[in-house]
N, C-alpha and C positions, 0 to 999 in steps of 0.2 A: 749160650748159643749167641753172639753178638749180632744186634740188628744190622750195624755197620758192615758186616760181612756180606749182606746182601743188596749191597748199594752198587749202582753202575752210572756210568757218565751217559746221557741220551741228549742228543740234540734236538732243540725244541722244534725244530722244523721237522722231524720225523711224527711228532704227535698228529696224528689224522685230525683233521677239522670237520669234515663233512665225507660221508660216504661216497664210495665210486659210483660211476652210472650205473653200473650192474651190480648185483651183490656177489656172483660168482668169479667177478674179473679180480679179485683180491688174489695176492700170490699167497702160497703155502709152501713153507719149511716142513720138512718132514726129517723127524729125528729118530734114528734107530738106537734104542737103549742098548741092545746086544752088542752092537758093532761101534757103535759112537759116529756112524757113519751121518751126515748132515747133506740133504740134497734140496735142490729148489724145483717148485712146480707152479701152478696155480690151482687154484680151488676148484674150479671145472671139473680138473682131473681127480678129486677125491677118489670117485670109485676105485681108480687103478691101484690104490694102496691100501684098499682093505679086503681082508679075505673073504673068500664067498660067504663063508660060513659066520662071520662077525655079526655080533649085534650091538646096534648103535644107537644109544640113549640118549635122549634130548628132554630138555627142561621146556615145558609149552607154555610157562607163568606169561601172562599179558601184562603189558607195563599199561600203567593208569598215567594220564596226563594230569600227575599228582601236584603239580607246581601252580600255587593259586597267589594270588596278591589281594591283600586286606589292608583297610587303613583304619587307623587307630579314629575312634568316634571323636571329633571335633578337630582333629588334625590332618594334614596333608601325606605325613610321611608314611611311604608304604612299609609294609610288612610282608616278606616273602615267606608262604607257607609250603612246605612240603607233607603231604598229607602221607601219613605212613601206615596207620591200622586204626580200624573203627574198634572201640572198645566196647560200647554197647550203642543203641541207636541214636544217633546225633551226637554221641561223644567220641572224639578222634585224638589218637597221638600225633602230634606234629612237629617237624623239624623247623626251626626258626631261623632267620637272617635278616638283619635291618634294623632291629629294634634291641635295646639292652633288657634289663630286667624287668619283667612283668609283675604286677600286683595281680591276685585273685580278684575276680569282679570285673577287669578290665574291658570294653566293650571294642569289636573291631567289626568293621562292614565291608561286604563283598557285594559284588554285581549293584553296583550303583545303591548300596543300602537296603537293597531287597532281603540280603542274608546277614544276620548278626553271628557273631563268633565271641562267646564269652570265655574268656581264659581262667581256668579252674585251679591249677596246679602245675610246678614246675618239677620234673622227674630227671634230673640229670641234662642232659642236651634235648630232652624232649619236653613239649609243653602239652597240658591236656585241654582242650577246647570242649565247649558245648556248642553245637550248631543249632539255629533255628532259622527257620521250620528244620524239624528234626530230622528227615531223610532225605535233605536236599543236596547233600556233599556229591553223591556219585554224579547226578545231572548237572552240577555246578561244574565239575571237572570235564564233563563231556562239552559244556558249553564253553568256559574259559579257561580251561587248565592247560599248561604248558608240559610238553615232555621233560622230565626233570635230568637233564643232561649233567655228566660228570663236570667237575670242575675245571678240569683241563682242556675241555672246549670252549675256547675264547673267542666269541665273535657276537656281532650284534645281535642282541637278544629280542630287539623289536622287530626284525626282518621277519615278515608274516611269509614269505616264501620259503625260508628255512624252516620256519616254525611247522609249515604243511609237511615239507620234506622228511624233518625229524619224526612227526607223528606217523609216517609211514616206515620209514627206515629204521629208527630206533624200535623196531619189532621185529621178531622173527613172523615169517610165513606161515608158522606151523602155531603160533600163539593160541592158546584156547581159554586160560583161568585167568581173570584178571585178578591181579593183588601184589603186582611187583612195583618197587619204584626207580628199578633198573633194570636194564634188559641184559639176557643170559647172552653175551655178546658172541660168543663161539657161533650161536645159532644163527646170527645174523647173515652168514655166507650162503646159506642153505636157499636156495629158489623152489619153485614147484617143480623143475623139471630135476632139481638135484635129489628131491623126494621122490619123484617117480622113479628114478633110477636105482635109489635105494629101498624099492617096495619089497617087503618082506623083513627087511633088516633092520627096521626101524621100531622103537619102543619109546615110550613117552612116560615122564614122571614130572610133578610139579615142585618146585620149590619158589615160594614169593620171594624175590629178590629184596632186602632190606637194607636198611642203616649198616648192618654188621659186616656185610659182605665188603663195603669200602671202608669200614674203619681203620683209621691209620694206626700202625703200631706204635705206641707210645712207649713202650717197655723197652730198655736196654738189652736184657735178655728176653728173646722171642717167646721162651716158655712162657714168661708170667703174662702175656696176652690172653685176654678172654674174648671170644666171639660173642655176638649177640644172639641170640635165637631167633631162626626163621622157621616157618612151618613149612611141612612138605605132604605131600601125597604120593603114593605109588601105588597106582591101579594093580588089581589083582592078575590082569594079563601081564602087566611088565615085570611083576615079580616074579611070575611063574617062568616066563621065558628066560629070565636071568638064570634062575635055577637050573633049567633045562640046559643052559648055553654052558655054565659052570661044570654040570653032571658031564656035558659031553665033549669038554675040554674046547669049546669055540671061545674066540675073543670077544669080550665086553669092552666096547668103545663107550668112554662116556665123553659126551659133547660139551664141554665147559665144566670150570670147576665148582660150578652150583650142583651140576648133574653128580660131580665127584662125590662131593661133601655127601649129597644125600646117600649115594651107594655104599660109601663107607662107613655111614653110620649104622648101617643095619648089618644082620645075619642072615643071609638066604638059605636056610637050613631046610626048608620044606615047603611045600606047596601051599598057596592060601586060597580061600574062596571068597575073600573081602578084601579091599584095598587096605593098603598100610599108611597111617596117618600118623604125624608127630611134630615135634620140634626138634631140630639140631642146632646146635653150637660147637660144631665138630671144625677144630683149628687144625690143619694138617701141615706139617712143617717137616724139615729134613729129621731124620732117624725114625719116623715111624713107615711102618710096612702098609702095603696095600693087600687088601683081602678080594677085593671083586673086580677091579678094574684091571685090564690089560694095555688099553691105550686110551689115549685122551687127546682129543682136538679142542684147542684153546687159542686165543689170542696172544698177543705179546702185552706184558703187564709191566706196571708201575714198579720201580725198583724200591726194595724194603715193604713190600705190601704182602698181606696174606695170600693174594693170589700167586705171586712170584714164588713166595716160599713153598706152595704146594707143588708147584710144576719142579721145583727144586728138588722137593721130597720123592717125587714121582719118577724123575729122569736123572737125578744126582746133581749137585752143586756143580760141579765141574764141566759136565756136559753143559748144562743151561748156559753157564757164562760163556763158554766158548761160542752155543748156538747164538745167544744176544749179542755177543760180539761181531758176529757174523752177520747178524740182521743188521745192525748199526752201518757196518762196513756196506753192506748191498742196498741199504736205504730202504729196508721195508718200514711198511707204516705201522705205529704203534697205537696199543689201546683200544678202545672200544669200536672204531670206525676203523680202525686199521686191517692188517693182515691176520693170516693164520698160522698156527702150528700144529702138526700131527705127530705125536709122540708114539712110538710104537714099541 
């Protein structure tokens, strides 16, 4: 299966650079898999398109302000650090931007020299750093960190007003558990009013979105691509509600590709009394079958991305190509701050 088969032309002006004034003002394309019908609405009307018995599953991860700037000791060139995951107390996995090859033992300074980061080793595209004082990184992110926006959002990174806006809007209103370096963007459209109107239909799980979700596919044959693992947790209540929905024939609608990957990783075979936690590297591409979800709410994704392949797997490549061509013609907004698609 060639990666190039999942390419498409996208005018740059359709890539949303800022969120709309209100979350639920985004447009909503509704795609019916059984009939091939494609219709247009606004997200504020999402409840009109969901069956009364539907179970809507959301990812409640919270995005960390994980982008920090450090300076090599004795130099002025900055190093952009994206804090990915704490290994042990004070030692972090970090995605790096701004410097070439580092040597073990090199020191970097943050917060005007009050915090030191010592480079320990390189693990492919990840650097391992030890921070001193040891438990300072969460406090440092709260104080100085910026939201790690995707590379396709190109604008003045020094604009403090936009930075404040991103802290608020690149976060779902239902975010609970900190640990993601990117937002589960399908959830960004939900308002408190949406949550209220869907009361009783909502269930939550957590997948901490890491670099694997947005890692580009570099293999010519898509089946050769390997996803990086990301941690998840499914509360017992959510697990049991999915089990019950499947037993009763109710539709399970995943909000976002991250929730989808968790739901399709496990087997909802029987009720649980405890949460189910683990790691998933599930890569879903055309030809695979879906065992647990019946609907998917998602944004419009990058060509040749794991996310686009997932929606092609769920709705069919031909139907998705048609839907995306219509989205371009109708000037839908694309990617993280863009519009939404509901596939039923």
